[in-house]
N, C-alpha and C positions, 0 to 999 in steps of 0.2 A: 942737802941741797940749798942753799944760800951762795955757795961757789957757784950752782952754773947763772948767777947772772954777771958775776964778777969775772970768770973763765974765760979763756981764750976761745976764738971760737973752733978748734977743734977739740977743747975738753965739753965743750958743748955740748958737742953732738956727741961725744963720752958719753957722757953724762946720759941724757935722753935713752940712748941706746942701753945702758945698763939698766934703771928705771923701767923699760917697756919688756926687756928682759926677764926680771926680777917677780914684774907683776904680773908678767902675763897679758900683755895687752900691744897693743899695736902703738908703731915708734912714732906714730902724723899723732898720736893723741898725748904723747908728751912733748912732742912739740910745741902743739898748739895748745896748751898749757903753760908752757913755757912765754910765748908769745902774749897769751891773756896777760901772764902775770907781769911781762912788761912796762905794754900799754896800760895797765893802771900803775906801777910805780912810777911811769913818766907822767901820764896825767896828775899826778903828784907835783911831779917837782914844773911844771907848764902850766898845769892850770887843771881843778874836771872840767872846763867848760867846752875847753877844744877836742876835737873828734879826731882821736893818734891812734896810729896804727903800727903796729910790728910785726915782721915779718922776717925771719931766721932762713936762711939756705938750706938746704938738706942736705947740699952737696958741700959746699965749699965752707958750711956755720957762720957765713955773713949775718950780721944784725945792722936791719934797716929801719930808721923809726922815720916817719913824715907824718902829717897833719895835711887833714881832708880839708878844705875852703870851696864855698861855692862861689861862682861870680855873681855877682850882683849888680844892678847900676847905682842904690843906695844903702851903702851897709848901715842894717839896724846892728848885727851882732857879731864885733867884734873880731868873734873867737871863731866863729863859722863859718864867715861869707869874709870875700875878697871885693873890694872895687874895680873896673876894667883895665883901669890903669897900671894898676898893680897886680893885675891879674897876666896880663903882659909882660912883665919885668920874668916874671914866674915860669910862665908859657908863650910861646909868641902865638900866633890869630886865639887864643882865647876868646870865647863870646858867653856875652848874659844865657846863665843857665848851665856850662860848663862847669863839671869839679875836676877841681885841680891839686893838684900831688904838693904839699909844699915841705921840705926835706926836714930833718931834726937832727943835730948831731946828737950819738950817744951818750949817755949821760950813768956816772961815776953812781952808784949806788951805798948810801949809808945804813946804818945796820938797820936803820928803822923799815927802811924801805925794803931790806935783800929780806929780813925777817914779815915782813907784809908779803912778797912775790912768792916766797917758799912756803906762807898758809893757803897762797890759793893754788901754784903747785900742786902740792899734796893733797886738794881737792880735789881739784881736778885729777890727779891719779887716781884717786880713792875711788869718785863717782865711776869712771870708766874699768875697773875694778869690778865695781860693783853690776855696771851693766856687763862684760861678761864674765862676771858669775851666774846670772841670770838667766844670761841667752843658756849657757852650758847646759842649765840643769832643768830650766822650763819645759824641754822636751819630753823630760827624765820619768815623770811619774810611771809607779807603776813595775819600776823598775828593782834589783836588790843590787845594793851597794855598801862595798865593808869599806872600814872608818875604823878614828883610834879614838877612845874616851876623853875629850879633855878636861871638865873638869863638869862637876853634878849640879847644881843650885833650885835648890827648892823642891828638891827630887826630878828634877827635869835635865838629862845626859844630852850634853852640849858633845856633837862628834867631830873631828875632824876628818872631813874627807876629801884633803886632800889642796884641791884647790878653791874649797868653803869652809864651812860650816854649818853641820844639820843637827836639830834638838829632835831628842826621843822625850815626849811629854810623857809627863804619869801615865795617866790613860791609856797610852802607847805602849807603856811596855808591859813584859810577862812579868806575873806578880810573882813575889816574893824571892825574885833574880836579881841577886849583888850581883854589880860592874863597880869598876875601880879604876883608877885612874890611868892610864897606858892599855888600858883590854884594847884586843882587834872586837868588834862588834861586826855582823851581819843588819842588814835593817832595808825595808822596805823604803822607798820614796814616795810617802802618801802625795804630797804637792806640792807646791812653790811661790811662796807669794812674794811680788815683789814691794815692796815697805821704802821709806825714808831713810833708815838706816840701813841697807843690802836686800838684798835675798833672803827672806824665811824659807830655808828646806823643813818643811818639817817629815822625820821618819816613824817608821812604826815595826814592831815587833810582834806586836796582837794581831793587827788584821789579817783578815784572809788569806788574803791574796799573797801574804809573805810566806806563809805553810803550801801556797800552790808554787810559788815559786822558789819555793828548794826541793819542790817536788820534779819541777822543771828541770832543775840542773844538778838531782840525781837520777832521773831517770830518761834516760835518752829518747824511750820511745812517745813519752809527756814533751819534752822539748822539739820532736820530728814533728809531733803533729798525729801520731799511729791513736793516742791512747788522748785523750781529755779529760779533763776536768770540767767536768758541767756545776759543780756547785760546791761549796764551800763553807762551815760554822765552827766556829772557833767555842771552849772556854777557858781563854790564854790561861796556860800554867796547869789546867789541870786535866783537859779533855777535848778531843775533834773529830771532826766526820769529815769523808770529802766523799765524794758518788763522782763515781768514773765511768768510761764507757771508752771501747776498744772500735776502731775506724776495721782492723781486721779481725776480722771473725777467727782466724790466728792465734790472735795473743791473748790469751788472761788477762783483762785490765787488771787485776787486784792485783794475781801472782807478778806481774811487774810493776807493779807500785813496790810489792814489799820484795820484792828482790831474794837474790839466794843466800836463806838462813835469814828471812828479815834486816836483813845487809843495808837498801837502799831504806826502807823506813825508819831504819834505825841512827840511819844519820842523817836526816828527817828530828825525829826524836830528840836525842841529842842538843842540837841547835838549837831546839822548842824547849831545853831545860825540863826533859821526863815527859813532856804533854805528851797523854794519849791520846793513839788518832786509829779512828774507826777509818777503816777501806773499804767502803761499798761498792753494788755493782748498782750502776745511773739506768735508769729504766723507762720510756719513754710517757709511760702510762702511771699515773700517778697514784692510785692503790696500791700495786709494788712497789713503788720505790717510798711510798710511806710505810711498808710492811719491812722493805731491806734495811730501811732508816733508824728503825726502832731496835733494833735488834742489839744486845740479843734478847731479846724479851719472844716470846710469841705472836703472835696477832690472827683472834676468829676471823675478825669482819670490818671492813673499810665501809663508811658512808661518808660520799665528799658533798659538800651545799657549795656549790660556786660561784653563786648568787655571792655568797660572805666571805667566798675563800677559806672556810676552817673544813676540817675533816674530822669526823667522827669515829676513833679507832674502838674497837671491843675487844677486851683482852679478856683469858682466864684469867679467875679469883686471884688462882696464889703468882700472873706475871703481872699484877699491878704494879707491884712496890720496883719491879726491875724495869719495868715501859718506862716510870716517872722515870725513874734512879735517884742517886741521893742529891737533893731538894731538890728535887726535876729538872736534873742537868740532862738526860736522857731526851724528855721528850721536849723538851725545851730548844735542847742542837737540832734532833728533827726537827720541828715546828721552824729556826732557820734556815736546814738545808732544802728542806719542799714551796715554803716561801708561802707556806697556809697555818693558822692557826692548828692545832692538831688538839682535839678534845676526847682525852683515855678511862673509859670506862670499862665495868667488869661487866659479866654477862650479865648478873642481877639486876644493874641498874642500866645495862639495853633493854631490858622486858620490860621494867618496872617503867619505862620513859616508856616504851611501847605501847604498853595496856594504858597509860595516864593518856596519850598520844588517841589512842582511839577511840577509846570513854570521851571526850574532849569533844572530836570532830563528828562520834557519831550524835551525843546532844547536839550540835550544832546544827547537823543534817536534817533533828526530829523537828526541834524548833521551827526553822526558816524554812526548809521543804513542805513542813506541814506533814510527813508520813511516821508510820511507824518504825517500832525499834530495829525489828528487822531487816528493812530497807535501808534502812538507815547503817545498817552495822555490815551490810552489805555493800554498798558504796566507798564503803571505808577499805575492809576488804580488797576492795579491788583499784585499792590505790590513789581516793579523791580523799584530797584531806581540804580541798575549800572551796568556796561558794561558783570563785570564780575557774575552777574545773569542771564543775559541773555545768555550769552554764554555758561556757563558751568551747571546748570540747566538743568533735566529731560528734552527732547525734547518734553515729553508729555502734562507736567504742561503749557507749551508756545501753546501747542494745543488745551488747553483746555480751552481755554480765550474763547469767543464767538465771531461767526465770524472768528475764525481764525483754517488752518487745519493743517497737520503734514509737508506736502510740505510749506506753510508760517513758519510752525515754524525751520524749518531745517534752511530754507534761510536766518531768521534773525540770526538765533545762529550761522553760516557762516560769517554772517557782520559783528558779535558780534567780533568774534577770528580774522576777519583780521583789524576791528579798536584798538583791544588789541594792535596785532604786533604791527602796524604802530607806533604805542603811545609807543611802547619795543623801536622797531626800535630810535626812536624820542628820546628819553631817554638816550640810547647808543649809541648815537653819541653827544647828552652834554655833560656825562660822560666822555665817552673818550676826547672833546674839554675840558675836566677841568683840562684833567691830573691824571682820576683815574684810577691806574693801573688794567688791566687783570685778577691777580688776583684775588683782593676781588669778583669778578664776582661767581670762582669758588665756593667760602662758601655758606654755606647752607642759609635756609630760607631768604636770600639778592635778592630783583629784582631788575632791572635796574634803577626804580622809586627810590627808598634806597638807593645805589650808588650817585643817584645826592643829595639826600638828604646830603650823609654823605659827597659827592667834595663841596656841598655849607658851611658845619661846617668844611672843612677842613682837612678830613683823606680822603687819598687818597692813602695809601700806605699799606700794611698790619701791618707793624711795628704800623703806625696811629693809627688801629684801638685793635690791640695787644697790647696797651697803657694804653685803655680804659678799666674801671670799666662797669661791667654789670647796672648798675644806670645808670651811664651816656649816655648809650647804651638805652634803653627800662623806660628809669623812665618813668610813665603815666606825665601827665601834672594835676596839679592839679588847681582842679575848685572851683571856692568860690562858698557858697550855696547861695547868691543874685547874682551873671553872669553865666549869660548865656554864656561864653565865657570861653576857657583856665585859665589860668595864664598865663602869658609871663615871668615870672622869669628864668630866666636861670638852676637854681641852682635845681628848683624845678619838670624836666623835663629832658626826654633824648630827644635823639639827635634825635630819628626813635620812640618814644611814641606814633605818630600817624598812624602806620601799625598796634598794638596790638598785636607786639610780647609780647611771654609770656616770665618768667623769666627763664625757663629752653630753647623755645629758644636764645635767648641772651644769658648765659652760652655757648649753643654749637657756638655759634657766634664766641666769644670770645675766645674760647681755641680750636679754625679751625685756626682762626687768628695767634694766639700764637705757631702754632704745624710746623713751621719753625724755632722756638727758637731752638726747641729740637733736630732737626736732624741736624740745624749747628753746636750744641756741641758734639751729636754722631761721626762724622767725627775727630775731636777733639781729643776725650778722646782714639781713635783709635788711629789715630797720636802716642798720648801720651805714650800707650801700646807696639807699635811698635818699638821706638826711643830704647828704651834700649838694644833691640835683633839687631837692625842694627851697636849701636854701636859699638857691640860685636863683631859682625863682620867684624866690618871696620880694630878691633883692633887688632884682628886673622892677616888680609891681612899683 
């Protein structure tokens, strides 16, 4: 590259063309890099204080050097300024304030200057090449790309993509897959990050979207949009599930994905190193989709809890191990596929749970509503499980129970409301005893029971609550597929997660708690606006 500085004008353009073609960047960028290198070398020769410019004629290859100076009456900086008299010698009619050009002779570059110029050109070309790579790949996230394994470093696979390099991190690889230098592999472009050392292209072979894109390549109906993959879940290298739906009633989505004698699905399986794939018909009905997702296990009953995004599935005793799968694999994949936590239990477990809930709810009604056991059990049998349901449903719903009338229904509602008032009063007294500010009780959606929970977590003032993020307040508890109780990991659940608040409600609570911060800032801002006026008045006095 050093010869680019000392070369004749024809060679200068030829070198620029060759570098631009090799690095796949614009010829103008290479020429600008050369001009910048020449400018720096010239400043070293004539003085770094000078404003020296260089220009290469992109057609003829001629090189021009000049110094830019400002015309002034009194010269203070002899490197960048010139008097009117001297300026007239360079450019007739020059006046104060003009910037004029003082031509400089071309310079001969020594070894050190040529080496410095070479480094400048290399750096500029390298930066341009990185920008080109980023622009080429920045919008390609989600595509499948084929590359050649270039090297393996600390378990991470570096892939040559032709015009750039990508990396398949250890956690994005298929477990137990062996790749060697020179192997051709297909990967999904996860994301492209712009970093100082160049664009980082992160690839994955373990992501569910990799499997979806492979199916799109093998199944024309998916590529054309006739069949859609609505959900996908993977245990990389072991097993996967996809939920598919057909937008054409004459086409079987499962059969189309399997292909003649399994040819289509086998092509995907081979690319994913023998990973077994369950192809499941997707259904907008959550219960139906859950039953399909848990195949090959048979399901007796599905109960959906939309508030906690949990699904309770009851299976025959002999189907429990099949539904859960080895190491919980089947239920875990089904949970990922449906986007809800799935709780598997046998008929015996479900019966025991129902019986326990029946006894607990009956006892609650007996105590709080002051009714006999038979009446309490009738309420539970009709689906009432809380005092709130009894207090706030339509009177007709209670009166419709066999043996009840409107007078009894109204009395039960009054007693339920009185019981709720007693509970609220008890919670209020407990909350006040813990020192939780009354100001928190004025915030939207917060009940006295919620305030007690906040107090137990150490949240007692508006500032305490305002400092929380929404997730810290209302994030749902994580439910493990094989467990029937929420996780107690504090990092995975919000303080008020048990109360079923939505994200919008959580945001509204946090913003209402922060409102006083802005009220405090407003008087301060008004005071600062009034201060100059007061000072002026005092000065006049």
